[in-house]
C-alpha positions in Angstrom: 107.3 114.7 81.1 104.9 112.2 82.7 106.0 110.2 85.7 104.3 107.3 87.6 104.9 107.2 91.3 104.3 103.8 92.9 103.4 103.8 96.6 101.7 106.5 98.7 103.7 106.2 101.9 105.8 109.1 103.2 108.4 108.7 100.4 105.9 108.3 97.6 103.7 111.2 98.7 106.8 113.5 99.0 107.9 112.4 95.5 104.5 113.1 94.0 104.4 116.5 95.6 108.0 117.4 94.5 107.5 116.2 90.9 104.1 117.8 90.4 105.3 121.2 91.8 108.3 121.0 89.4 106.0 120.7 86.5 105.8 117.0 85.9 102.6 115.2 85.0 102.2 112.8 87.9 100.1 109.7 88.4 100.3 108.1 91.9 99.4 104.4 92.3 98.6 103.0 95.7 97.7 99.4 96.3 95.4 100.1 99.3 91.8 101.4 99.0 92.8 104.8 100.3 95.6 106.7 102.0 96.5 104.4 104.9 99.6 105.4 107.0 101.5 102.3 108.2 103.3 102.5 111.5 103.0 104.5 114.7 105.4 107.6 114.8 108.7 108.9 113.6 111.3 111.5 114.1 111.7 114.1 111.3 115.1 115.7 111.6 115.9 119.1 110.3 117.1 117.7 106.9 113.7 116.3 106.2 111.9 119.3 107.6 113.7 121.6 105.1 112.6 119.4 102.2 109.0 119.4 103.3 109.0 123.2 103.8 110.3 123.6 100.3 107.1 121.7 99.2 104.8 123.9 101.2 104.4 121.4 104.1 105.0 123.0 107.5 105.3 121.0 110.7 105.1 124.1 112.9 102.1 123.5 115.2 101.5 120.1 113.7 104.2 118.1 115.5 106.2 118.2 118.7 109.5 120.1 118.3 112.3 118.1 120.0 114.8 119.8 122.3 117.1 116.8 122.7 117.6 113.2 121.9 119.0 111.1 124.8 120.4 107.7 125.3 120.2 106.2 128.8 121.2 103.0 130.4 118.6 100.5 131.7 118.4 102.2 135.1 117.6 105.5 133.5 121.0 107.2 133.9 122.1 109.4 131.1 124.7 108.1 128.6 124.6 110.8 126.0 122.5 113.7 124.8 122.2 115.3 121.4 120.8 118.8 121.6 118.6 119.4 118.6 117.5 122.8 119.9 121.1 123.9 120.0 121.4 123.2 116.3 118.0 124.4 115.4 119.0 128.1 114.9 121.5 127.1 112.3 120.0 124.0 110.6 116.3 124.1 111.6 114.1 122.2 114.1 113.5 118.5 114.4 110.1 117.0 115.3 108.4 114.0 116.7 105.2 113.2 114.8 102.7 110.4 114.3 102.8 108.8 110.9 99.1 109.5 110.5 99.6 113.2 110.9 102.7 113.3 108.6 100.8 111.3 106.0 97.8 113.6 106.3 99.8 116.7 105.8 101.5 115.2 102.7 98.3 113.9 101.1 96.5 117.3 101.7 99.5 119.1 100.0 99.2 117.1 96.8 98.5 119.4 93.9 95.2 118.9 92.3 96.9 117.9 89.0 98.2 114.6 90.6 96.1 111.7 89.5 95.7 109.3 92.4 94.6 105.7 91.7 93.8 103.4 94.7 93.5 99.6 94.6 96.4 99.7 92.1 98.8 97.0 93.1 101.5 96.9 90.5 101.6 93.6 88.6 104.3 94.2 86.0 106.8 96.9 85.1 108.7 96.9 81.8 110.6 99.3 79.7 109.8 99.4 76.0 111.1 101.9 73.4 111.7 104.7 75.8 108.6 104.3 77.9 107.9 102.4 81.1 104.8 100.3 81.1 103.1 99.5 84.4 100.2 97.1 84.7 97.7 97.1 87.6 94.3 95.3 88.1 92.7 98.4 86.6 94.7 98.5 83.4 98.1 99.2 81.8 99.7 102.6 81.9 102.8 104.2 80.3 105.1 107.0 81.4 108.5 108.5 80.6 109.8 107.4 84.0 108.7 105.5 87.2 109.6 106.4 90.8 108.9 103.4 93.0 108.4 103.8 96.7 106.8 100.5 97.4 108.6 99.4 100.5 111.3 96.9 101.7 109.7 94.0 99.8 109.3 96.1 96.7 107.5 94.3 93.8 109.1 96.8 91.4 112.6 96.1 92.6 112.0 92.4 92.3 111.3 92.8 88.5 114.4 94.9 87.7 117.5 93.3 86.1 119.2 93.9 89.5 116.9 91.3 91.1 115.1 91.8 94.4 118.3 92.1 96.5 119.1 90.3 99.7 117.3 91.2 102.9 119.5 91.1 106.0 117.9 90.3 109.4 119.2 92.6 112.2 118.7 89.9 114.9 116.1 92.1 116.6 112.3 92.3 116.6 110.3 95.4 117.4 106.9 96.4 118.9 105.5 99.9 118.3 102.5 101.9 119.3 101.3 105.3 120.7 100.2 106.2 124.1 98.7 109.2 126.0 101.9 110.1 127.7 103.4 113.6 128.1 107.1 113.0 127.4 107.9 116.7 127.2 110.2 117.6 124.3 113.0 115.0 124.7 113.2 111.8 122.7 114.7 109.0 124.9 116.1 105.6 124.1 117.2 103.2 126.9 119.6 100.4 126.3 119.1 97.3 128.4 121.4 94.7 126.8 119.1 92.3 124.9 116.3 94.8 125.0 115.8 98.5 124.2 113.0 101.0 124.8 112.3 104.2 123.0 109.9 107.1 123.8 109.4 110.0 121.3 107.0 112.8 122.2 104.6 113.6 119.3 101.6 115.9 118.8 98.6 116.3 121.2 100.5 115.3 124.3 101.1 111.7 123.2 104.2 109.6 122.8 105.3 107.2 120.1 107.1 104.2 121.6 109.1 101.3 120.4 110.4 98.2 122.2 113.2 96.1 120.7 114.4 92.7 121.7 116.9 90.1 120.5 115.1 87.3 118.8 115.3 84.8 116.0 113.4 85.9 112.9 109.8 84.8 112.6 109.0 84.2 116.2 105.5 85.4 117.3 106.8 86.8 120.6 104.8 87.2 123.9 101.1 86.9 123.5 100.1 88.1 127.0 100.9 91.3 128.8 102.5 89.3 131.7 105.0 87.7 129.3 105.6 91.0 127.5 106.2 93.0 130.7 108.6 90.2 131.9 110.6 90.6 128.7 111.0 94.3 129.3 111.2 94.4 133.1 113.9 96.3 135.0 113.9 99.6 133.0 113.9 102.8 135.0 113.2 106.4 134.1 111.0 107.3 131.2 111.4 103.8 129.6 110.3 102.1 132.8 107.3 104.5 133.1 106.3 103.6 129.5 106.5 99.9 130.1 104.5 100.2 133.3 101.7 102.1 131.5 101.1 99.4 128.8 98.1 97.3 129.5 98.1 95.3 126.3 100.8 93.9 124.0 101.6 96.7 121.5 99.6 96.5 118.3 102.4 96.6 115.8 105.1 93.9 115.8 107.7 93.1 113.1 111.2 91.8 112.7 113.8 94.4 111.8 115.1 93.6 108.3 117.2 95.8 106.0 118.3 95.7 102.4 121.8 94.4 102.5 123.0 96.9 99.9 121.1 99.7 98.2 119.6 99.2 94.8 118.8 102.5 93.1 116.9 101.3 90.1 117.4 100.4 86.4 116.9 102.4 83.2 114.0 104.7 83.6 112.9 103.3 86.9 114.2 105.0 90.1 113.7 103.4 93.5 113.5 105.4 96.7 113.1 105.0 100.5 112.8 101.4 101.7 112.5 100.1 98.2 116.0 101.4 97.5 117.8 101.1 100.8 115.7 99.9 103.8 117.7 100.4 106.9 117.4 99.7 110.6 115.7 102.6 112.5 118.6 103.2 114.9 119.2 106.8 113.8 115.6 107.7 113.1 116.6 108.4 109.5 114.6 105.9 107.5 111.7 108.2 106.6 114.1 111.1 106.5 116.2 109.5 103.8 113.1 108.7 101.8 112.1 112.4 101.9 115.5 113.4 100.7 115.4 110.7 98.0 112.1 112.2 96.7 113.6 115.7 96.2 116.7 114.1 94.7 114.7 112.1 92.2 112.9 115.2 91.1 116.2 117.0 90.6 117.8 114.1 88.8 114.9 114.0 86.3 114.9 117.8 85.7 117.5 117.7 82.9 115.6 114.7 81.3 115.1 111.0 81.7 118.4 110.1 80.0 121.1 109.9 82.7 118.6 110.5 85.5 119.4 107.3 87.3 123.1 108.0 87.3 122.6 111.5 88.5 120.2 110.3 91.2 122.6 107.6 92.4 125.5 110.1 92.5 123.5 112.4 94.7 122.4 109.8 97.1 124.6 106.7 97.2 127.5 107.7 99.4 125.3 109.6 101.9 122.7 106.9 102.2 125.2 104.0 102.5 126.9 105.8 105.4 123.6 106.3 107.2 122.6 102.7 106.6 125.9 101.3 107.9 126.0 103.7 110.9 122.5 102.6 111.8 123.5 99.0 111.6 126.5 99.5 113.8 124.5 101.5 116.4 121.9 98.7 116.6 124.6 96.2 117.3 126.4 98.3 119.9 123.1 99.1 121.7 122.4 95.4 122.2 125.8 94.4 123.7 125.1 92.4 126.8 128.5 91.3 128.0 128.9 93.2 131.3 132.5 94.3 130.7 131.7 95.4 127.2 128.7 97.3 128.4 130.6 99.0 131.2 133.3 100.1 128.7 130.7 101.3 126.2 128.8 103.3 128.8 131.9 104.9 130.3 133.0 105.9 126.8 129.6 107.4 126.0 129.6 109.4 129.2 133.1 110.8 128.6 132.4 111.8 124.9 132.2 115.6 124.8 129.0 117.2 123.6 130.8 118.8 120.7 131.4 115.4 119.3 127.7 114.7 119.3 127.0 118.1 117.7 129.4 117.2 114.9 127.6 113.8 114.4 124.2 115.4 114.3 125.4 118.2 112.0 126.7 115.5 109.6 123.2 114.2 109.3 121.2 117.5 109.0 123.5 120.2 107.6 122.2 121.6 104.3 125.5 121.1 102.5 125.5 117.4 103.1 122.7 116.4 100.8 122.5 117.7 97.2 118.8 116.8 97.3 118.2 119.6 99.7 120.5 122.3 98.4 120.0 122.3 94.6 
C-alpha cells in the first residue's frame, strides 16, 4: 500500500516513520525548502515518549527529563505540583525538548525508503476510483491513502466535504522563545490573572518559555521591551526571573486559536494533529496528541484502506476531544482575574491532594488509555 503524508512537522514525521516501518510505501510532501521546525520548545509526556521509542527514537540524553510540573501564583507561591518522576517508573519519563531537536531526531530516523519532496505545497486533493490524487507545483501524484498533517489552517481539510471547520479564538495571545537559563528539571507555569508565564527546561541548559496575555485577536502587541516588560510585570519566582532576563520582545508571537470541533478526514484522507483537532496548549498535549495520532493512523490502515477512517476515529475521537476541552477549560480558569474567584481557585488548588493530580496525569499518559500506543 502506498501512502502520501502531507506536512513534515512533528506529526507528519512521526506518521511517515510509523507507516514506513510498518511496510507502507511512503512519500512525504513538505511545502518548505527543507526540514524547518516551527516553534520554540515543547513537553513530550510519557505517552508520546512511548510512541517515539516504538519507532526507534529515543529521547534519553537528547532532552531534559522533567521531575515535576508546577503551577504557581503571580508571586511565585506554589498552587499545585504534578510529579512526573513519581509516575515515571510505571508509565515512563516526560521530557522538555526544543522543537528543533525533536524535529532533527524524527527526520534522522526516517527510513531510507521514504521519498521526501520539498517545495511541495499541496494545491488540490481529490479521490477518484479508489485512489487519492494530490497535485503540487512539481506534478500530480496518486496513492491509496493520504495522511495530512498540515496544521491548523490545513489546506487539505479545507478541500474535504466536511469543509475547513470553524476556528475558535481563545481570547489570548502568546509569545515564545528560548533562553540560556538553567531551570533545573521542573516545568513551571505562573498564573497572573490576565497574563501567564511558563518556563520549561530543555536540553543543553536552556529553557523554553511562553508568555500569554488576554488580547483581542489580531493585535500586534508591544513593540518595545519597555512595553512588553510592563505587560508582564509583577511576577515573582522563576517566572519573574525569566521576564527580567529578556532583553528583546520574544521572536515568536501568535494568537491562540483552536479548531472548534475535531475533523478526522473523509474517505481515504486521514487528518492528524492540528489539522484534525488543533487545541490550546494548556496541558502541553498538542504535539503529544499528534504523535499518538500518527501511530493510530498506521494501525487504522493496517487492515486496509476500506474502513480505516472509521477505525482511526474510533481510536482517537473520545480521547482527543476530552483533552481538547480540558485544555480549553484550564486556559479559561488560568486567566480568571476577579480577586474573589482567584482566591477561591487558588485555595482549592492548594487543598487538592497530590493523589488527585496523580490520577489526572495518569489519565493522560497511562498506556491503556490510548489504543494508538497499546496495539
